[in-house]
N, C-alpha and C positions, 0 to 999 in steps of 0.2 A: 485788525485790518487784514482782510483777506487779499493776498497778493496773487496776481495771475502769473502764469509761467513766464511771460515776457519780462515782467518786473523782477522776478526772482533771478532770471538769467542775467539781467542787467546788473543786479547786485553781485552775483557770483563772478562777473567779468571785471569787477573793479580791481585794478592792479594793487597788490599789497594786501588784499583780503584773503585770509586763509580758511575761513569757514564762518558760519553764522548759526544763531538760534533765534527764532522769532517766537515770542511768548505772548499769549493773550492776557487780558486783565485779571483772570483768575489763576494765572500761573500755568495754564495749559500750553503744551508745546504745539505750535502751529506749523512750523517749518524748520528744517535744520539740514546742515551738511557738515556737522562737526561731531567728533567723537565725544562720548559721555554727554550726549545732548540732554538727557533727563536731569542730571545733576547740574548742568549749566543752566537749564531752564529754571530750576529752583533758585540758583544764585541770582539770575536776572530778576525774577519775581521779588525776591527778598530786597534786593537793592532798589527796585522801583518803588516798593512800598515804603522803604526807609527814606526816600529822597526828600519828602517834606521836612522830616526831622533834620536832615543834613542842611537843607536850605536855611532853616531857623538858626541852627548852630553857626553856620557860616555868615549869617546876616547878609545874604547876597541874593541875586536874581535866581530864577529857577535853575536847577541842575540840568545842564545840557548833555553831559556825558560823565561817566565814571570809568576810570581805567585801573586795571589790575595788572601788576607786573609780577610775573612769576620767573622761576629759574630759567636759564638758557635763553634769556632775552625774549621770553614769550609775553605778549601783551594781549589782554582781553578787555574790550570796551563794551559799555552798556549805554544805550541811548533810548529815550522815550520815542515812540512812533505812534502818535495818536493815543488811543487807549491801550495799545499794545507796547511792547518793549522789544528791542533788538540787541543781541549781544554778538560780537564778532571778534575773531582773532586777527592780529596783524602778523603778516609774514615777517621774518627776521630782518630781511633786507629792506623793508619798507620804512618810510618816514611817517611817524604817527600823526603829525599835524596834516600832512598831505592826505593820508587815509581818511581821517576825520572829515576833511573838507570834501572829499569825493563821496563819502557815505552821506553827508549832509546834502550835497547836491542831488544824489539819488533820491533821498527822502523828499526833497522839495519837488522833484519831478512827479511824485506820486499824486500830487494834487491836480495835475494837468488832465 
């Protein structure tokens, strides 16, 4: 999904979001404002390709998001965005559920 500057600005203005990487279906880096974007893009692509296996193992509905918790309360989320995938960092002071809701709302607005 190719996002215009306005939609990217809306994403970046979400309170609690500390950075993002947008990855195409072949793992190519489409957009980012995060450090180590290339390695993060690889992580996003691997997780997206693995999500059907995770769904089978969990016997559940499609994976809506994956969350990685690293040291110092750092959280990194991955979500599907059409054929693309988006990964984003949560600011330490943010509430994860609220951030996910705001990013989901932003994603829903892309169809307008």
